[in-house]
FIMAR-913013 format. One record per residue (C-alpha): x, y, z; residue in three letters. Coordinates in Angstrom, 2 decimals. Example, Ala and Ser with C-alpha at 12.3 -4.5 7.8 and 13.67 -1.06 7.14 Angstrom:
<sites>
{site {12.30; -4.50; 7.80}; "Ala"}
{site {13.67; -1.06; 7.14}; "Ser"}
</sites>
This chain:
<sites>
{site {130.60; 45.92; 134.85}; "Met"}
{site {131.78; 48.91; 133.75}; "Ser"}
{site {131.46; 52.37; 136.21}; "Ala"}
{site {130.34; 54.36; 133.17}; "Thr"}
{site {126.58; 53.40; 133.19}; "Pro"}
{site {126.94; 53.92; 136.87}; "Gln"}
{site {128.11; 57.67; 136.69}; "His"}
{site {125.66; 58.22; 133.83}; "Thr"}
{site {122.85; 57.41; 136.12}; "Thr"}
{site {124.11; 59.31; 138.68}; "His"}
{site {124.87; 62.62; 136.62}; "Arg"}
{site {121.22; 62.06; 135.27}; "Glu"}
{site {119.91; 61.37; 139.01}; "Ser"}
{site {121.99; 65.27; 140.20}; "Asp"}
{site {119.98; 66.92; 136.71}; "Asp"}
{site {116.54; 65.98; 137.76}; "Arg"}
{site {117.44; 66.88; 141.62}; "Met"}
{site {118.45; 70.47; 139.76}; "Val"}
{site {115.25; 70.65; 137.45}; "Ala"}
{site {113.11; 69.89; 140.57}; "Arg"}
{site {114.84; 72.50; 142.84}; "Glu"}
{site {114.53; 75.20; 139.98}; "Leu"}
{site {110.49; 74.14; 140.01}; "Asp"}
{site {109.98; 74.53; 143.70}; "Gln"}
{site {111.96; 77.58; 143.83}; "Leu"}
{site {109.79; 78.84; 140.34}; "Ala"}
{site {107.07; 78.78; 142.21}; "Arg"}
{site {107.67; 80.37; 144.71}; "His"}
{site {109.38; 83.32; 143.53}; "Tyr"}
{site {109.52; 83.48; 139.89}; "Gly"}
{site {110.38; 81.74; 136.76}; "Ser"}
{site {112.95; 78.66; 136.16}; "Arg"}
{site {114.05; 80.00; 132.14}; "Phe"}
{site {114.98; 83.26; 133.89}; "Leu"}
{site {118.67; 81.01; 135.19}; "His"}
{site {118.68; 79.35; 132.00}; "Glu"}
{site {119.33; 80.38; 127.77}; "Pro"}
{site {116.38; 79.62; 125.73}; "Ala"}
{site {116.27; 75.83; 124.49}; "Pro"}
{site {118.03; 76.01; 121.35}; "Asp"}
{site {119.63; 73.46; 118.80}; "Asn"}
{site {117.77; 69.90; 120.47}; "Glu"}
{site {115.50; 69.46; 122.35}; "Leu"}
{site {115.89; 70.32; 126.21}; "Pro"}
{site {116.52; 67.37; 128.20}; "Lys"}
{site {114.03; 67.93; 130.91}; "Tyr"}
{site {110.62; 70.38; 130.03}; "Gly"}
{site {109.52; 73.40; 132.47}; "Met"}
{site {106.20; 74.54; 134.25}; "Leu"}
{site {103.45; 75.38; 131.68}; "Ala"}
{site {103.96; 79.43; 133.21}; "Thr"}
{site {107.79; 78.85; 132.41}; "Asp"}
{site {107.14; 77.76; 128.40}; "Ala"}
{site {104.40; 80.41; 128.18}; "Met"}
{site {106.10; 83.67; 130.17}; "Arg"}
{site {109.57; 82.07; 128.10}; "Leu"}
{site {108.11; 82.62; 124.52}; "Ile"}
{site {106.11; 86.18; 125.65}; "Gly"}
{site {109.08; 87.23; 126.66}; "Glu"}
{site {111.03; 86.78; 123.47}; "Glu"}
{site {107.87; 88.04; 121.24}; "Leu"}
{site {108.62; 91.14; 122.72}; "Val"}
{site {111.34; 91.78; 120.29}; "Leu"}
{site {108.84; 91.75; 117.47}; "Asp"}
{site {107.28; 94.57; 116.34}; "Gly"}
{site {103.93; 96.19; 117.57}; "Ile"}
{site {101.40; 94.78; 115.32}; "Pro"}
{site {99.80; 98.07; 115.44}; "Met"}
{site {102.49; 100.20; 113.89}; "Arg"}
{site {103.09; 97.67; 111.11}; "Asn"}
{site {101.83; 99.27; 108.61}; "Leu"}
{site {103.41; 97.47; 105.89}; "Ala"}
{site {101.35; 94.73; 106.19}; "Thr"}
{site {97.66; 94.06; 104.72}; "Phe"}
{site {96.86; 91.27; 107.46}; "Val"}
{site {94.42; 91.74; 109.78}; "Thr"}
{site {96.35; 91.93; 113.16}; "Thr"}
{site {92.91; 92.93; 115.61}; "Trp"}
{site {89.62; 90.98; 115.83}; "Met"}
{site {86.52; 91.34; 118.29}; "Glu"}
{site {86.83; 89.16; 121.74}; "Pro"}
{site {84.41; 87.52; 120.69}; "Glu"}
{site {85.90; 85.78; 117.48}; "Ala"}
{site {88.96; 85.73; 119.13}; "Gln"}
{site {86.81; 83.28; 120.63}; "Arg"}
{site {85.58; 81.74; 118.51}; "Val"}
{site {88.92; 80.82; 117.11}; "Ile"}
{site {90.44; 80.02; 120.35}; "Ala"}
{site {87.48; 77.13; 120.69}; "Glu"}
{site {87.78; 75.63; 117.23}; "Asn"}
{site {91.79; 75.40; 116.96}; "Leu"}
{site {91.54; 71.89; 117.08}; "His"}
{site {89.08; 71.42; 114.67}; "Arg"}
{site {90.70; 69.61; 111.10}; "Asn"}
{site {88.87; 71.48; 108.62}; "Tyr"}
{site {89.12; 68.99; 106.38}; "Ile"}
{site {87.65; 66.05; 108.15}; "Asp"}
{site {84.04; 66.56; 106.88}; "His"}
{site {83.17; 63.18; 108.30}; "Ala"}
{site {84.02; 64.52; 111.61}; "Glu"}
{site {82.89; 67.80; 111.68}; "Tyr"}
{site {80.02; 68.13; 108.56}; "Pro"}
{site {78.88; 71.89; 110.04}; "Gln"}
{site {81.94; 73.33; 109.71}; "Thr"}
{site {82.14; 71.89; 106.27}; "Ala"}
{site {78.43; 73.23; 105.27}; "Glu"}
{site {79.70; 76.95; 107.15}; "Ile"}
{site {83.03; 76.67; 104.64}; "Glu"}
{site {79.94; 76.05; 101.37}; "Gln"}
{site {77.75; 79.01; 102.88}; "Arg"}
{site {80.86; 81.15; 102.56}; "Cys"}
{site {81.56; 80.58; 99.18}; "Ile"}
{site {78.00; 81.00; 98.13}; "Arg"}
{site {78.00; 84.48; 100.01}; "Met"}
{site {81.25; 85.33; 97.98}; "Leu"}
{site {79.89; 83.94; 94.99}; "Ala"}
{site {76.78; 86.19; 95.59}; "Ser"}
{site {79.10; 89.73; 96.42}; "Leu"}
{site {81.13; 89.05; 93.15}; "Phe"}
{site {77.79; 88.75; 90.80}; "Asn"}
{site {78.17; 84.79; 89.74}; "Ala"}
{site {75.37; 84.52; 87.48}; "Pro"}
{site {74.10; 81.79; 88.95}; "Gly"}
{site {75.38; 78.07; 90.74}; "Glu"}
{site {79.17; 77.47; 90.84}; "Thr"}
{site {82.05; 76.65; 93.59}; "Thr"}
{site {84.85; 77.23; 95.11}; "Gly"}
{site {87.56; 76.20; 98.48}; "Thr"}
{site {89.10; 77.90; 100.94}; "Arg"}
{site {92.23; 78.26; 100.80}; "Thr"}
{site {95.73; 78.90; 103.13}; "Gln"}
{site {95.61; 82.00; 101.81}; "Gly"}
{site {95.69; 83.98; 98.24}; "Ser"}
{site {98.82; 82.56; 97.15}; "Ser"}
{site {97.25; 79.05; 97.44}; "Glu"}
{site {93.98; 79.94; 95.89}; "Ala"}
{site {95.84; 81.73; 92.88}; "Ile"}
{site {97.65; 78.54; 92.23}; "Met"}
{site {94.75; 76.52; 92.15}; "Leu"}
{site {92.53; 79.20; 90.17}; "Gly"}
{site {95.77; 79.14; 87.59}; "Ala"}
{site {95.83; 75.17; 87.21}; "Leu"}
{site {91.97; 75.51; 86.75}; "Ser"}
{site {92.85; 77.59; 83.61}; "Leu"}
{site {96.15; 75.38; 82.56}; "Lys"}
{site {93.60; 72.02; 82.45}; "Trp"}
{site {90.53; 74.21; 80.94}; "Lys"}
{site {93.14; 75.39; 78.17}; "Trp"}
{site {94.70; 71.66; 77.29}; "Arg"}
{site {91.19; 70.27; 77.34}; "Glu"}
{site {90.26; 72.83; 74.34}; "Arg"}
{site {93.79; 72.07; 72.71}; "Arg"}
{site {93.38; 68.62; 72.63}; "Asp"}
{site {89.36; 68.68; 71.70}; "Ala"}
{site {91.01; 70.53; 68.78}; "Ala"}
{site {93.67; 67.77; 67.78}; "Gly"}
{site {96.52; 70.89; 68.74}; "Lys"}
{site {99.81; 70.54; 70.79}; "Asp"}
{site {99.26; 71.27; 74.43}; "Asn"}
{site {103.26; 71.57; 75.17}; "Ser"}
{site {103.80; 75.42; 75.14}; "Lys"}
{site {100.95; 76.89; 78.01}; "Pro"}
{site {101.79; 80.70; 78.53}; "Asn"}
{site {100.27; 82.81; 80.99}; "Leu"}
{site {100.04; 86.67; 80.87}; "Val"}
{site {100.42; 89.34; 83.61}; "Phe"}
{site {101.84; 92.47; 84.43}; "Gly"}
{site {104.93; 93.15; 86.29}; "Gly"}
{site {102.56; 94.31; 89.27}; "Asp"}
{site {101.27; 90.94; 90.83}; "Val"}
{site {102.36; 89.31; 93.81}; "His"}
{site {105.02; 86.48; 93.57}; "Val"}
{site {102.93; 84.03; 93.69}; "Val"}
{site {102.15; 84.30; 89.93}; "Trp"}
{site {106.06; 83.53; 89.37}; "Asp"}
{site {106.11; 80.75; 91.46}; "Lys"}
{site {102.87; 78.63; 90.10}; "Phe"}
{site {104.81; 79.38; 85.98}; "Cys"}
{site {107.91; 78.14; 87.50}; "Arg"}
{site {106.62; 75.38; 89.64}; "Tyr"}
{site {103.83; 74.10; 87.00}; "Phe"}
{site {106.08; 74.07; 83.92}; "Asp"}
{site {104.23; 77.06; 82.58}; "Val"}
{site {105.80; 80.77; 80.09}; "Glu"}
{site {105.30; 83.52; 82.06}; "Pro"}
{site {104.80; 86.68; 80.30}; "Arg"}
{site {104.99; 89.50; 82.39}; "Ile"}
{site {104.13; 92.71; 81.64}; "Ile"}
{site {106.81; 95.23; 82.83}; "Pro"}
{site {105.58; 98.72; 84.51}; "Leu"}
{site {106.47; 102.18; 83.10}; "Gln"}
{site {107.30; 105.21; 85.40}; "Pro"}
{site {103.91; 106.97; 86.19}; "Gly"}
{site {102.02; 103.86; 85.16}; "Lys"}
{site {101.94; 101.20; 87.68}; "Tyr"}
{site {99.10; 98.68; 86.39}; "Thr"}
{site {98.24; 97.45; 83.05}; "Ile"}
{site {95.14; 97.65; 80.31}; "Gly"}
{site {94.18; 96.11; 77.14}; "Pro"}
{site {96.78; 97.34; 75.45}; "Asp"}
{site {99.52; 95.91; 77.29}; "Asp"}
{site {98.01; 92.87; 77.19}; "Val"}
{site {97.30; 92.04; 73.53}; "Glu"}
{site {100.73; 92.12; 71.99}; "Pro"}
{site {101.72; 88.86; 74.62}; "His"}
{site {98.73; 87.15; 73.97}; "Ile"}
{site {98.30; 83.65; 71.04}; "Asp"}
{site {96.53; 80.51; 71.03}; "Glu"}
{site {98.81; 79.30; 73.91}; "Asn"}
{site {97.39; 81.44; 76.38}; "Thr"}
{site {95.77; 79.18; 79.38}; "Ile"}
{site {94.64; 82.87; 80.67}; "Gly"}
{site {95.52; 86.55; 81.76}; "Val"}
{site {95.82; 87.72; 85.51}; "Gly"}
{site {94.65; 90.78; 86.42}; "Ala"}
{site {94.87; 92.81; 89.82}; "Val"}
{site {92.30; 94.38; 91.38}; "Leu"}
{site {94.24; 96.30; 94.23}; "Gly"}
{site {98.31; 96.26; 93.77}; "Thr"}
{site {100.47; 95.75; 96.56}; "Thr"}
{site {102.18; 98.71; 95.11}; "Phe"}
{site {100.14; 101.24; 94.84}; "Thr"}
{site {96.77; 100.33; 95.29}; "Gly"}
{site {95.21; 100.91; 91.87}; "His"}
{site {93.36; 98.32; 89.96}; "Ala"}
{site {94.34; 96.86; 86.53}; "Asp"}
{site {92.14; 98.09; 83.81}; "Asp"}
{site {89.97; 94.66; 83.48}; "Ile"}
{site {86.65; 96.09; 81.86}; "Val"}
{site {89.57; 97.05; 79.15}; "Gly"}
{site {90.63; 93.99; 79.18}; "Ile"}
{site {87.84; 91.79; 79.04}; "Asn"}
{site {86.41; 93.91; 76.37}; "Glu"}
{site {89.73; 92.80; 74.33}; "Met"}
{site {90.00; 89.37; 74.94}; "Leu"}
{site {86.27; 89.09; 73.81}; "Met"}
{site {87.54; 90.49; 70.46}; "Gln"}
{site {90.38; 88.63; 70.63}; "Val"}
{site {87.93; 85.46; 70.92}; "Arg"}
{site {85.86; 87.03; 67.85}; "Glu"}
{site {89.03; 87.36; 65.58}; "Arg"}
{site {91.37; 84.39; 66.42}; "His"}
{site {88.48; 81.72; 67.99}; "Gly"}
{site {91.01; 81.77; 71.58}; "Trp"}
{site {89.01; 81.58; 74.02}; "Asp"}
{site {91.26; 83.50; 76.60}; "Val"}
{site {89.97; 83.43; 80.31}; "Pro"}
{site {90.40; 86.43; 82.89}; "Leu"}
{site {91.28; 85.08; 86.89}; "His"}
{site {91.24; 88.00; 89.23}; "Ile"}
{site {93.53; 88.32; 91.86}; "Asp"}
{site {91.35; 89.89; 94.20}; "Ala"}
{site {93.27; 89.11; 97.17}; "Ala"}
{site {92.98; 93.22; 98.76}; "Ser"}
{site {90.46; 94.87; 97.02}; "Gly"}
{site {87.79; 91.52; 96.91}; "Gly"}
{site {86.28; 93.15; 99.67}; "Phe"}
{site {87.07; 96.59; 99.15}; "Val"}
{site {85.46; 97.35; 95.61}; "Trp"}
{site {82.23; 95.34; 96.34}; "Pro"}
{site {81.57; 97.69; 99.29}; "Phe"}
{site {83.48; 101.46; 98.56}; "Leu"}
{site {82.65; 101.16; 94.92}; "Tyr"}
{site {79.71; 98.56; 94.01}; "Pro"}
{site {78.98; 100.22; 90.54}; "His"}
{site {82.18; 99.31; 89.12}; "Ser"}
{site {82.62; 96.16; 86.89}; "Glu"}
{site {85.44; 93.79; 87.78}; "Trp"}
{site {83.77; 90.64; 88.59}; "Asp"}
{site {81.35; 87.77; 86.80}; "Phe"}
{site {79.52; 90.56; 85.37}; "Arg"}
{site {82.38; 90.52; 82.98}; "Leu"}
{site {82.15; 87.69; 80.63}; "Glu"}
{site {86.05; 86.63; 80.91}; "Gln"}
{site {86.07; 86.32; 84.33}; "Val"}
{site {86.50; 83.09; 85.31}; "Arg"}
{site {87.57; 83.00; 88.65}; "Ser"}
{site {88.32; 85.10; 91.60}; "Ile"}
{site {90.70; 84.65; 94.33}; "Asn"}
{site {90.49; 87.02; 97.82}; "Val"}
{site {91.87; 86.87; 100.97}; "Ser"}
{site {90.11; 86.51; 104.25}; "Gly"}
{site {93.16; 87.42; 106.29}; "His"}
{site {93.28; 90.93; 104.32}; "Lys"}
{site {90.06; 93.24; 104.08}; "Phe"}
{site {88.43; 90.24; 104.99}; "Gly"}
{site {89.36; 91.41; 108.37}; "Leu"}
{site {90.47; 87.70; 109.77}; "Val"}
{site {93.38; 86.17; 111.00}; "Tyr"}
{site {96.27; 84.66; 108.85}; "Pro"}
{site {95.55; 82.20; 106.97}; "Gly"}
{site {92.34; 82.02; 105.09}; "Ile"}
{site {91.75; 83.02; 101.41}; "Gly"}
{site {89.34; 82.02; 98.88}; "Trp"}
{site {88.88; 80.84; 95.39}; "Leu"}
{site {85.73; 80.92; 93.80}; "Ile"}
{site {84.54; 80.19; 90.02}; "Phe"}
{site {82.46; 81.77; 87.81}; "Arg"}
{site {80.66; 78.27; 87.33}; "Glu"}
{site {81.05; 74.88; 88.19}; "Lys"}
{site {82.19; 73.72; 84.86}; "Ser"}
{site {85.23; 75.82; 85.57}; "Asp"}
{site {86.89; 73.86; 87.90}; "Leu"}
{site {88.16; 70.55; 86.01}; "Pro"}
{site {87.41; 67.44; 87.33}; "Glu"}
{site {90.40; 66.56; 86.92}; "Asp"}
{site {91.61; 68.65; 89.37}; "Leu"}
{site {88.78; 67.09; 92.04}; "Val"}
{site {90.34; 64.27; 93.73}; "Phe"}
{site {87.87; 61.88; 95.94}; "Tyr"}
{site {89.04; 59.96; 99.29}; "Glu"}
{site {87.37; 58.60; 102.08}; "Asn"}
{site {90.55; 58.54; 104.20}; "Tyr"}
{site {88.17; 60.22; 107.42}; "Leu"}
{site {85.98; 58.21; 106.83}; "Gly"}
{site {83.67; 59.50; 104.49}; "Lys"}
{site {84.02; 60.07; 100.47}; "Arg"}
{site {84.76; 63.74; 100.21}; "Asp"}
{site {85.63; 65.69; 97.22}; "Ala"}
{site {88.89; 67.67; 97.85}; "Thr"}
{site {90.04; 70.94; 96.07}; "Phe"}
{site {93.47; 71.63; 97.45}; "Thr"}
{site {97.16; 72.02; 97.56}; "Leu"}
{site {96.92; 71.34; 101.42}; "Asn"}
{site {94.65; 69.00; 103.30}; "Phe"}
{site {95.04; 68.62; 107.03}; "Ser"}
{site {94.35; 72.64; 108.11}; "Thr"}
{site {92.99; 74.08; 110.62}; "Gly"}
{site {89.00; 75.10; 110.51}; "Ala"}
{site {88.84; 78.01; 112.73}; "Ala"}
{site {89.75; 80.66; 110.07}; "Met"}
{site {86.37; 79.58; 107.81}; "Val"}
{site {84.21; 79.83; 111.39}; "Leu"}
{site {86.44; 83.41; 112.15}; "Ala"}
{site {85.32; 84.55; 108.49}; "Gln"}
{site {81.93; 83.52; 108.83}; "Tyr"}
{site {81.78; 85.39; 112.12}; "Tyr"}
{site {82.82; 88.40; 110.45}; "Asn"}
{site {79.95; 87.87; 107.78}; "Phe"}
{site {77.09; 87.29; 109.79}; "Val"}
{site {78.60; 90.00; 112.39}; "Arg"}
{site {78.94; 92.53; 110.07}; "Leu"}
{site {76.91; 91.75; 106.95}; "Gly"}
{site {76.75; 94.03; 103.67}; "His"}
{site {76.26; 97.13; 106.14}; "Glu"}
{site {78.59; 96.32; 108.54}; "Gly"}
{site {81.17; 95.95; 106.27}; "Tyr"}
{site {80.41; 98.87; 103.85}; "Arg"}
{site {80.82; 101.00; 107.24}; "Tyr"}
{site {84.15; 99.70; 107.67}; "Leu"}
{site {85.43; 100.26; 104.71}; "Met"}
{site {84.35; 103.91; 104.16}; "Glu"}
{site {85.82; 104.60; 107.82}; "Thr"}
{site {89.33; 103.14; 106.56}; "Met"}
{site {88.45; 105.40; 103.69}; "Gln"}
{site {87.87; 108.72; 105.44}; "Ala"}
{site {91.10; 107.93; 107.35}; "Asn"}
{site {92.97; 107.35; 104.58}; "Thr"}
{site {92.00; 110.35; 102.92}; "Arg"}
{site {92.99; 112.49; 106.06}; "Thr"}
{site {96.33; 110.76; 106.26}; "Leu"}
{site {96.96; 111.83; 102.37}; "Ala"}
{site {95.74; 115.59; 103.14}; "Asp"}
{site {98.53; 115.94; 106.02}; "Arg"}
{site {101.30; 113.71; 104.01}; "Ile"}
{site {100.85; 116.04; 101.46}; "Ala"}
{site {100.57; 119.50; 103.53}; "Lys"}
{site {104.02; 118.68; 104.84}; "Cys"}
{site {105.23; 119.99; 101.38}; "Gly"}
{site {108.09; 117.03; 101.29}; "Glu"}
{site {105.77; 114.36; 99.21}; "Phe"}
{site {103.86; 113.98; 96.15}; "Arg"}
{site {100.98; 111.58; 96.42}; "Ile"}
{site {100.98; 109.04; 94.24}; "Ile"}
{site {97.10; 108.66; 92.93}; "Gly"}
{site {94.08; 111.34; 93.70}; "Ser"}
{site {91.15; 111.05; 96.21}; "Glu"}
{site {89.01; 110.33; 92.95}; "Ser"}
{site {90.77; 106.72; 91.67}; "Asp"}
{site {89.62; 103.80; 92.89}; "Glu"}
{site {92.22; 102.60; 95.22}; "Gln"}
{site {92.38; 99.97; 98.24}; "Leu"}
{site {92.55; 101.60; 102.20}; "Pro"}
{site {96.52; 103.47; 101.50}; "Leu"}
{site {98.44; 105.78; 101.10}; "Val"}
{site {101.54; 105.62; 98.46}; "Ala"}
{site {103.74; 108.56; 98.58}; "Phe"}
{site {107.24; 109.64; 97.28}; "Gln"}
{site {109.86; 112.24; 98.04}; "Leu"}
{site {109.14; 115.38; 95.79}; "Glu"}
{site {112.46; 117.33; 94.44}; "Gly"}
{site {116.10; 116.70; 95.47}; "Glu"}
{site {117.11; 115.75; 98.82}; "Arg"}
{site {120.43; 114.50; 100.75}; "Asn"}
{site {118.41; 111.59; 101.95}; "Phe"}
{site {115.30; 109.61; 100.84}; "Asp"}
{site {112.65; 107.02; 100.95}; "Glu"}
{site {114.48; 104.62; 102.71}; "Phe"}
{site {116.39; 106.79; 104.68}; "Asp"}
{site {112.72; 108.05; 106.01}; "Ile"}
{site {111.49; 104.65; 106.69}; "Ala"}
{site {114.42; 103.81; 108.89}; "Ser"}
{site {114.26; 107.39; 110.78}; "Gln"}
{site {110.13; 106.55; 111.47}; "Val"}
{site {110.99; 103.39; 113.09}; "Ala"}
{site {113.62; 104.13; 114.90}; "Ala"}
{site {112.50; 107.25; 116.32}; "Glu"}
{site {108.36; 105.96; 117.11}; "Arg"}
{site {108.61; 102.22; 116.36}; "Gly"}
{site {106.70; 102.72; 112.79}; "Trp"}
{site {107.22; 100.31; 110.34}; "Met"}
{site {106.40; 101.72; 107.34}; "Val"}
{site {107.59; 100.23; 103.88}; "Pro"}
{site {110.10; 101.84; 101.46}; "Ala"}
{site {110.57; 99.94; 98.31}; "Tyr"}
{site {111.21; 100.21; 94.27}; "Thr"}
{site {108.55; 99.18; 91.92}; "Leu"}
{site {109.41; 95.69; 89.64}; "Pro"}
{site {111.25; 96.68; 85.76}; "Pro"}
{site {110.95; 98.77; 83.91}; "Asn"}
{site {109.89; 101.28; 86.61}; "Ala"}
{site {112.87; 99.96; 89.43}; "Asp"}
{site {114.54; 103.57; 89.64}; "Asp"}
{site {110.74; 104.72; 91.12}; "Val"}
{site {111.34; 104.69; 95.12}; "Lys"}
{site {107.93; 104.55; 96.83}; "Ile"}
{site {106.65; 104.79; 100.22}; "Met"}
{site {103.35; 102.91; 101.27}; "Arg"}
{site {100.93; 103.37; 104.35}; "Val"}
{site {98.04; 100.78; 105.10}; "Leu"}
{site {95.12; 102.61; 106.51}; "Val"}
{site {93.32; 100.04; 108.84}; "Lys"}
{site {90.69; 99.88; 112.00}; "Leu"}
{site {93.59; 99.73; 113.26}; "Thr"}
{site {94.92; 103.18; 112.43}; "Leu"}
{site {92.74; 105.82; 113.08}; "Gly"}
{site {92.51; 109.87; 113.28}; "His"}
{site {94.51; 110.09; 115.93}; "Thr"}
{site {97.35; 107.87; 114.80}; "Leu"}
{site {97.08; 108.27; 111.17}; "Ala"}
{site {97.74; 112.29; 112.25}; "Thr"}
{site {100.94; 111.61; 114.81}; "Ala"}
{site {102.45; 109.59; 111.85}; "Leu"}
{site {101.85; 112.56; 109.21}; "Ala"}
{site {103.53; 114.33; 112.42}; "Asp"}
{site {106.28; 111.67; 112.33}; "Asp"}
{site {106.97; 111.75; 108.25}; "Leu"}
{site {107.18; 115.54; 108.46}; "Asp"}
{site {109.49; 115.67; 111.52}; "Glu"}
{site {111.85; 112.92; 110.10}; "Ala"}
{site {112.43; 114.97; 107.07}; "Cys"}
{site {113.10; 117.87; 109.27}; "Arg"}
{site {115.79; 115.75; 110.98}; "Val"}
{site {117.44; 113.87; 108.01}; "Leu"}
{site {117.57; 117.41; 106.45}; "Ala"}
{site {120.06; 118.80; 108.94}; "Glu"}
{site {122.07; 115.43; 109.45}; "Lys"}
{site {121.92; 113.61; 105.93}; "Gly"}
{site {121.04; 110.32; 104.77}; "Gly"}
{site {121.37; 107.95; 107.22}; "Leu"}
{site {124.14; 104.95; 107.62}; "His"}
{site {123.44; 101.53; 105.54}; "Pro"}
{site {123.40; 100.11; 108.72}; "His"}
{site {120.80; 102.26; 109.73}; "Asp"}
{site {118.94; 102.20; 106.35}; "Arg"}
{site {118.19; 98.40; 107.16}; "Lys"}
{site {115.96; 99.40; 109.96}; "Arg"}
{site {113.12; 99.75; 106.66}; "Ala"}
{site {111.00; 97.53; 105.93}; "Lys"}
{site {111.18; 96.71; 101.96}; "Thr"}
{site {108.63; 94.23; 101.32}; "Asn"}
{site {105.21; 95.79; 100.12}; "Pro"}
{site {103.79; 92.43; 99.01}; "Ala"}
{site {102.52; 90.70; 102.69}; "Ile"}
</sites>
């Protein structure tokens, strides 16, 4: 026989011996991974102690940003210890397996009914949890396309040229839907000084092939809402004049958990006749870790039966209306935890707290004398501060974002707006529960100091500017 197999066996034996020795030493003196590079490109030949694996990942993540200083993200970065325990104890639970976890399925339906009530649904309705608002928007827009096709087929008309109308203030998922599902996007460009859309912007884009209009409650750019009341009234007039029944889908990813508590008398939801579906992100101002979203319909009939699948794959005949299948149930349970833990008054109090800290921060930033606040205290707006430099400087918003990142670790996004306002530069700070009064004051001082430093040394090198966060839609 060849000597090669024997040689290979000896080498493998030596490798195992070294691994065992390292593990033995690690038990007494430290971690084995400190002696080796992190596994990369392929599975390691041998594993390591559980403690070592945990510490390896922990040390790698030290290089990530600190979530409490991430003022760009809308996503929840803190939950109560009790909520974290609920999540940890249910990570193994498969949301889609209703046969094995019927109470989890019931809890999902409770959340849907609570949200339908919060959004003033007129009667019995339906909906679903989703991985986030991106999936919810895809499903909501699919329902618009299917219902439009039903109407066209019933009238004996062509259904090959659907279009969807929305503003440049939407999340990129709206463009994704149109590309993935063969729908013409009719995008209304923004304008300098006008960062939302209204009925006069929408109406010229509507025709008999319009499957629906998407309106935003709380844009990622400035936190304001489209003129949903005005768009609804215009669509009712279009229906009366032309017979085109064009529905509204409300992208309330951020605003759906803000407006009901801060602006309860503002009509944007199912109180408006043309609003047929609403999406909201539980992992944003619903105060749950990612990822959890919700899609709520006005009535059961707004969900086309052709989009519902029935299967008995897991031992029970279930109806499914999702793009995903197996996914964790933990965040559904975490959402229900928040609903029963906080109730209406708890959510109202927390939203008012964030709003108060938002106003404190806006006042402090305005007093720096360097910035102009976008919007006013009287505006209906998400708990955020959007602002830009006032006047000419030898530096810009991207330089400031990079400077505060380098000096203090703040992750404050700087970005330009969509067309036709793409020459407008903006900074934005999300004021969530993790940015209290003290930190808001410190941030305003750091922004002021960054301006003083940059005024002396000028704008930063392009390599330094790369520290700035530039994606507002997160």
